[in-house]
Rosetta silent file (secondary structure, phi, psi, omega in degrees, C-alpha in Angstrom):
SEQUENCE: MSKSIFHMIERAPAPVAPFSHAVEVDGWVFLTGQMPTQPQYENEPLPEGIEAQTRRVMDNLIIVLEGVDLALEHVVSARVFLTHFERDYATMNKTYRSYFPRDRLPARTCVGVTALAVNALVEIDMIARRAG
SCORE:     score description
SCORE:     0.000 S_00000001
   1 L     0.000  133.519  179.801  -51.367    3.845   -1.830 S_00000001
   2 L   -80.592  168.454  178.801  -52.364    3.485   -5.470 S_00000001
   3 L   -69.351  147.470  176.691  -50.033    2.449   -8.275 S_00000001
   4 L   -73.260  143.471  175.505  -47.861    5.115   -9.834 S_00000001
   5 E  -113.157  125.878 -177.638  -48.776    6.368  -13.301 S_00000001
   6 E  -103.166  116.360 -174.258  -45.865    7.377  -15.505 S_00000001
   7 E  -103.311  129.021  167.080  -46.810   10.087  -18.009 S_00000001
   8 L  -114.887  122.976 -173.382  -45.052   10.924  -21.251 S_00000001
   9 L   -99.501  117.820 -174.458  -46.667   13.979  -22.834 S_00000001
  10 L   -57.169  -39.835 -176.808  -46.623   13.959  -26.622 S_00000001
  11 L   -80.079  -13.346 -175.788  -46.603   17.778  -26.982 S_00000001
  12 L   -76.388  162.382  177.711  -43.867   18.281  -24.353 S_00000001
  13 L   -59.218  151.088  175.674  -40.175   18.669  -25.169 S_00000001
  14 L   -62.679  137.355  178.646  -38.188   15.512  -25.804 S_00000001
  15 L   -59.935  141.794  177.346  -36.506   14.329  -22.601 S_00000001
  16 L   -95.649    2.790  179.405  -32.840   15.280  -22.271 S_00000001
  17 L  -158.242  174.646  179.225  -32.290   12.272  -19.952 S_00000001
  18 L   -77.645   98.686  177.583  -34.121    9.051  -19.030 S_00000001
  19 L  -155.435  163.681  169.084  -37.263   10.291  -17.258 S_00000001
  20 L   -91.118  150.340  177.115  -41.041   10.552  -17.468 S_00000001
  21 L   -63.635  -35.715  179.501  -42.483   14.037  -17.881 S_00000001
  22 E  -153.696  149.862  174.668  -44.646   13.439  -14.811 S_00000001
  23 E  -127.726  131.955 -175.453  -45.341   10.696  -12.307 S_00000001
  24 E  -119.711  135.594  174.886  -48.668   10.552  -10.499 S_00000001
  25 E  -150.433  128.466  177.486  -49.605    8.737   -7.314 S_00000001
  26 L    51.629   39.281  177.564  -52.625    9.267   -5.052 S_00000001
  27 L    85.500   -8.176  176.052  -53.530   12.582   -6.687 S_00000001
  28 E   -91.864  134.566 -179.620  -50.009   13.988   -6.396 S_00000001
  29 E  -123.336  118.690 -178.245  -48.299   14.785   -9.692 S_00000001
  30 E  -102.377  114.675 -178.363  -44.520   15.211   -9.733 S_00000001
  31 E   -95.311  127.066  175.452  -43.276   17.095  -12.811 S_00000001
  32 E   -62.322  145.714  177.051  -39.718   16.519  -13.935 S_00000001
  33 E   -55.799  134.594 -179.909  -37.660   19.671  -14.213 S_00000001
  34 E  -102.486  148.563  178.361  -38.052   21.265  -17.604 S_00000001
  35 L  -102.285  166.087  179.741  -35.340   22.855  -19.676 S_00000001
  36 L   -83.806   44.358  178.935  -35.744   25.877  -21.978 S_00000001
  37 L   -93.022  152.804  178.408  -35.896   23.678  -25.074 S_00000001
  38 L   -76.396  133.953 -177.426  -38.497   24.054  -27.811 S_00000001
  39 L   -56.095  -41.608 -175.568  -41.145   21.310  -27.665 S_00000001
  40 L  -101.988   -4.149 -175.084  -41.060   20.431  -31.355 S_00000001
  41 L  -134.637   72.856 -172.305  -37.497   21.492  -32.168 S_00000001
  42 L   -63.392  -22.486 -179.023  -35.146   19.867  -29.670 S_00000001
  43 L   -94.422    0.255  178.059  -31.997   20.843  -31.614 S_00000001
  44 L   -69.153  144.285  177.978  -32.924   24.529  -31.873 S_00000001
  45 L   -57.999  149.994  177.722  -30.638   26.862  -29.877 S_00000001
  46 L   -67.322  151.829  174.270  -31.869   27.811  -26.417 S_00000001
  47 L   -58.873  151.660 -179.264  -33.495   31.222  -25.994 S_00000001
  48 L   -88.672  132.867  173.939  -30.995   33.910  -25.012 S_00000001
  49 L    89.750  158.746 -174.900  -31.034   35.284  -21.479 S_00000001
  50 H   -69.412  -35.824  179.583  -32.684   34.316  -18.228 S_00000001
  51 H   -63.583  -50.192 -179.043  -36.058   35.953  -18.927 S_00000001
  52 H   -64.124  -39.747  178.961  -36.557   34.116  -22.231 S_00000001
  53 H   -68.290  -39.225  178.000  -35.306   30.837  -20.769 S_00000001
  54 H   -63.725  -42.715  177.908  -37.566   31.143  -17.715 S_00000001
  55 H   -61.248  -42.884 -179.668  -40.572   31.781  -19.965 S_00000001
  56 H   -64.976  -41.511  177.986  -39.745   28.740  -22.121 S_00000001
  57 H   -62.242  -47.879 -179.673  -39.331   26.546  -19.017 S_00000001
  58 H   -63.012  -41.856  178.464  -42.646   27.744  -17.545 S_00000001
  59 H   -63.916  -36.585  176.090  -44.413   27.266  -20.886 S_00000001
  60 H   -65.934  -39.666  177.388  -42.982   23.724  -21.082 S_00000001
  61 H   -64.148  -38.243  176.983  -44.253   22.997  -17.577 S_00000001
  62 H   -62.197  -40.353  177.032  -47.706   24.247  -18.598 S_00000001
  63 H   -59.662  -44.201  179.407  -47.636   21.818  -21.546 S_00000001
  64 H   -65.342  -45.791  178.232  -46.870   18.941  -19.161 S_00000001
  65 H   -58.098  -46.853  178.854  -49.588   20.060  -16.729 S_00000001
  66 H   -61.410  -33.582  179.170  -52.135   20.307  -19.542 S_00000001
  67 H   -65.595  -19.271  176.436  -51.072   16.837  -20.685 S_00000001
  68 L  -114.919   22.413  177.205  -52.277   15.432  -17.358 S_00000001
  69 L    59.425   42.303  174.910  -55.392   17.674  -17.258 S_00000001
  70 L  -128.794  176.836  178.389  -53.991   20.113  -14.705 S_00000001
  71 L  -144.965  176.165 -179.664  -52.947   23.784  -14.690 S_00000001
  72 H   -57.845  -27.524  178.786  -50.679   26.091  -12.719 S_00000001
  73 H   -63.183  -17.634  179.154  -53.482   26.561  -10.181 S_00000001
  74 H   -90.328   -7.990 -177.033  -52.869   22.947   -9.086 S_00000001
  75 E   -75.031  127.933  179.405  -49.163   23.514   -8.374 S_00000001
  76 E  -108.567  -18.153 -178.283  -48.334   23.416   -4.661 S_00000001
  77 E  -155.194  148.370  177.139  -44.536   23.486   -4.812 S_00000001
  78 E  -142.163  151.484  172.405  -41.726   24.360   -7.211 S_00000001
  79 E  -125.970  133.342 -179.130  -37.950   24.127   -7.226 S_00000001
  80 E  -116.697  136.475  178.312  -35.838   26.467   -9.321 S_00000001
  81 E  -121.719  125.581 -177.899  -32.209   25.817  -10.248 S_00000001
  82 E  -122.482  135.355  178.217  -30.034   28.690  -11.530 S_00000001
  83 L   -84.182  -22.055  177.661  -26.500   28.487  -12.904 S_00000001
  84 L  -127.341   73.978 -169.195  -25.831   32.226  -12.306 S_00000001
  85 H   -55.587  -57.873 -174.606  -27.733   32.784   -9.084 S_00000001
  86 H   -62.927  -40.541 -178.300  -26.732   36.328   -8.165 S_00000001
  87 H   -68.973  -40.592 -167.724  -26.931   37.637  -11.724 S_00000001
  88 H  -104.218   -9.148 -172.590  -30.243   35.985  -12.692 S_00000001
  89 H   -57.818  -50.634 -176.185  -32.254   35.654   -9.467 S_00000001
  90 H   -63.935  -45.058 -179.005  -34.199   38.937   -9.648 S_00000001
  91 H   -66.968  -42.124  177.216  -35.094   38.639  -13.339 S_00000001
  92 H   -60.051  -44.459  179.949  -36.075   34.971  -12.985 S_00000001
  93 H   -58.683  -45.369 -179.420  -38.290   35.875   -9.994 S_00000001
  94 H   -62.120  -42.890 -179.571  -40.063   38.636  -11.913 S_00000001
  95 H   -68.184  -49.041  178.849  -40.680   36.333  -14.876 S_00000001
  96 H   -56.669  -47.062 -176.317  -41.752   33.349  -12.721 S_00000001
  97 H   -58.409  -32.442 -176.445  -44.040   35.583  -10.645 S_00000001
  98 L   -66.813  -12.632 -178.758  -45.918   36.722  -13.766 S_00000001
  99 L   -88.808   -9.233 -174.337  -47.352   33.210  -14.212 S_00000001
 100 L  -125.466  147.145  171.935  -49.266   33.140  -10.908 S_00000001
 101 L   -63.023  151.256 -176.961  -51.989   35.244   -9.290 S_00000001
 102 L   -53.878  -37.682 -176.023  -50.680   37.438   -6.478 S_00000001
 103 L   -97.599   15.967 -176.259  -52.498   35.425   -3.794 S_00000001
 104 L  -139.261   58.309  178.709  -51.721   31.969   -5.223 S_00000001
 105 L   -94.922  129.220  177.082  -47.962   31.413   -5.139 S_00000001
 106 L   -66.432  159.509  167.958  -46.734   27.832   -4.647 S_00000001
 107 E   -59.893  151.334 -174.964  -44.183   26.982   -1.981 S_00000001
 108 E  -155.068  146.586  170.502  -40.760   27.293   -3.588 S_00000001
 109 E  -123.607  141.976  176.906  -37.065   26.631   -3.230 S_00000001
 110 E  -133.951  126.867 -177.893  -34.431   28.272   -5.426 S_00000001
 111 E  -131.634  151.339  173.156  -30.810   27.147   -5.484 S_00000001
 112 E   -88.724  139.725 -179.476  -27.673   27.994   -7.378 S_00000001
 113 L  -131.085  162.964 -177.860  -25.990   25.130   -9.209 S_00000001
 114 L   -79.637  -28.319 -179.440  -22.752   24.747  -11.127 S_00000001
 115 L  -165.330  158.781  175.593  -24.333   23.507  -14.357 S_00000001
 116 L  -132.022  160.142  176.567  -27.555   22.230  -15.942 S_00000001
 117 H   -55.372  153.057  179.012  -28.301   19.907  -18.858 S_00000001
 118 H    52.682   23.164 -179.683  -28.086   21.439  -22.343 S_00000001
 119 H    58.711   31.896  179.275  -26.162   24.391  -20.842 S_00000001
 120 L   -70.743  155.964  174.367  -29.410   25.942  -19.627 S_00000001
 121 L   -87.837  -24.036 -174.434  -29.454   28.910  -17.265 S_00000001
 122 E  -146.443  146.295  171.070  -32.583   27.690  -15.438 S_00000001
 123 E  -139.672  141.086  178.741  -34.518   24.504  -14.696 S_00000001
 124 E  -134.387  133.191  170.425  -37.782   24.286  -12.765 S_00000001
 125 E  -117.653  165.654 -175.048  -39.636   21.254  -11.439 S_00000001
 126 E  -145.060  158.705  168.825  -43.041   21.196   -9.760 S_00000001
 127 E  -123.569  129.634  178.784  -45.401   19.195   -7.593 S_00000001
 128 E  -121.024  160.990 -179.573  -49.111   19.495   -8.294 S_00000001
 129 E  -133.201  128.633  175.397  -52.155   18.081   -6.511 S_00000001
 130 L   -73.846  141.775  174.578  -55.432   17.036   -8.071 S_00000001
 131 L   -64.484  132.480 -175.936  -58.539   18.372   -6.346 S_00000001
 132 L  -132.771    0.000    0.000  -59.990   15.463   -4.510 S_00000001
């Protein structure tokens, strides 16, 4: 097993806790869950509603992926966390789904939680794999 590489991506949102944006080992890249915060304006209010927050989270994940020379096509798994599961599940799914080709959906888990950092409605983390 090779040494882990801890990535902090300059263009990505400022961390809301002590973490690296991504950690890479043996071609596997583990992306920390992203919040719907603006990359350059961490104190700006969060977007309103689950659709806007899901888009901001996905766009933040794309920034992290690009920062390690990857893209959504490299994502093999995702986990979604929702604070209002029943209310937001369908809309989040529709928004999330729009980021991937129909025949290229990562494995995924989605769970309801009682709260998220920065009072977000959604958080998503991912695992990606470099072509080897």
